[in-house]
N, C-alpha and C positions, 0 to 999 in steps of 0.2 A: 671498524679499526682503520680500514684504508681511508675513510673520510677524515678521521681524526689525524692520520699521518700527513694529510695534505698540507698542514701547517708548516711542515718542514721543507716544503718545496723540493722534495726529492722524488725520483721515480719510485712507483710502488705497484707491485704486481700481486693481484689476489688470486689465490689458487684454492679451489674448492676441495672438500674432503671426497672420499669415494666410497663405493659399496659394491658388493657382488650381488647378482641376480641368482635367486634360489628358486629352482623349478619344481623340485619334489620335496615332500616331507611325510613322515610316518605319524599319522594321526593317533595310532594305538599307543605311541610312547606317552602321550598326554594322559590317557586313561590309566596307564601303568604308574603314573606319578600322582594319581589322584586328582588330576586337573580335568576340567570340562573339555570335551572334544568338539562341541558345537554350541551355537547360541550363547556366545560370550563376547565381550569387549576386552581390551587389553591396554594396560599401561606399564611401561618399563622406563625406569629412570631414577635419578637421585631424588631423595625425599627432601626437598627444600622449597621454600616459598615461591621463588621465581620460576619454578617448574609447574606451579599451579596444581599441585597434587590435591590441595584441598577441594578445589573446584571440581576435579575429576571425581573424587570420592563422593562428593555431594550430589553430582549429577547421576552417579549410579544409584545412590540412595533414593533420590527422588523419582527416577525413571523405573526402578525396579529391575534394570538390565544387569545381568551377572557380570561382574568385573573381576578379572585376574589382575591384582595390583602387585606387580613384581618390584622389589626394591628393599632396601635395608631400613626398616621401621624401628631400629634400635637407637637411633639418634634421638636427641631431646625433642626435636620437632616431629620426628616420625612417631615417637611414643605418644605424643599429644594427638596426632591424627588416629593412630591405631586404636587408642582408647575411646575416641569419639565415634569410630565407625565399626568397631569390631563386632557390635551386636547385630550388624546388617548381614543376615544370613547369605545374601547373594553377593557379598564382596569377599573375595578370597585373597588372603595374604600368604603366599607361599615363601616369602623372604627373597633373598637374592638368588638368581639362577645363572650360573655361568656356563652351563652345558649348551652349546650353540645348537645342537639338534633339537633340544627341547624348546629353546627360545624361538628358533625358526619355525617350529611347528605351531606354537602359539600364534606367531605372526601371521602364518599362512591360513590358519583356520579361524581366526577371530572375525566376528562381524565388522569390527572397526578398531583401528589402533588409535588410542587417545594420546596425543602429543602436546604436553603443557609447556615445554621449554620456551623461554622468552628472551634468553640472553645470547644474542648474536650468532652469526656464522651458519655454516652448513652442519647441522648437528648430526652426528654419526647415527644415533638411534632412529632418527627420522629417515635417513638414507637407507638404513638396513631394513626398516619396515617397508619402505617402497620397493626395495630389491626383492622382498618376499611377496609383493603384490598386495599389501594390506590396503584397505580402504581407510584413509587417514582423516581424522577430525582433529585439527591442530589449532593451538592458540593463535589468535589473530595478531600477527606482527609481521613486519617486513622480511624478516629472515625466513620464517616458515612459509610465507606466501611466495617468495622468490624460489624456494626449493620446490615447492609443490607445483608451481606454474599453472595454477587453475584447477588441479586435481583435488578431490575430497571436499572438506568444508572447513571453514575457519570460524572460531567462537571466541568471545571475549569474556563471557561470564558463565557461571555454573547453570543459570537459567537457560542461556542459549544452547549450551551443550546438552542439557537435559531434553530440550525440544528436538535436537538432532537425533539423540538416542531414541526417542519416541517415534522418529520418522526416518529410520535408516532405509536406504535404498534396497530394492530387490536383488536377487542373485544375478540377474542379467547385467544390471548397472554395475554391480561390484566386480563382476567378471571383466566388463569392458575397462573399468578403472584399473584393474590389476594389470591388464595388458599395457595400458598407457603408462602406468607408474614404472613398470619394469623397462619399458622402452626408454623412458626418461632417464633412468639410471644408466642404461647402456650408452645413451647418447651424450649425457652431460656429466655424469659422476662416476665413470668407469676408472678403475685403477690405472690401466694403461695410459689413458689420457692425463690423469693426474701426475704420473711419473714423467711423462713427456713434458708437461708444463714446468715441472721442477728442473728438468734437464735444460730446457730452453732458457729458463730464467738464470740458472748458473752459468750457461754459456754466454749469455748476454752480459755478464759481469766482467768477462775477460777483456 
């Protein structure tokens, strides 16, 4: 968007979104909700084509990796995907989940967070997953790559993501990535810094 606005030859300030770092979660809450507590990957997002949900579902089907697919599959596009993949026993469709404690527990205990968003900016879902220390496998585009800063992995096709799911890093690597992801949130995407950036921008308009 900032690049697009350059054509107006006016000053433009870009301010990122923010997230909180989550340090603890209750694993048992997942079991109480009938959700897996370990050995699963996670997707959370709107069910639309530019979020590459189809590729994420297909990679789970091909890899055999248990996927918790959180989202509203009642849309026309969502129904199409649900009917195609509902027979996969290892794909779990819990619907939408708005309880932050449950979502954070899923993020903290998943083996990988699958992020398919491809339309611009610092996506809140990606930042929140990083704040929980998730190991991220994200769609390969400049926005996600910029936010991750070299962390996790980037994929462009279902085949590439399937290969990544079949070769997930061990617990030690994921623990190291968790620390780096949360440090990146603290340094670059913390709410205090976001608020200060807005204040400085507004003061500069005077």
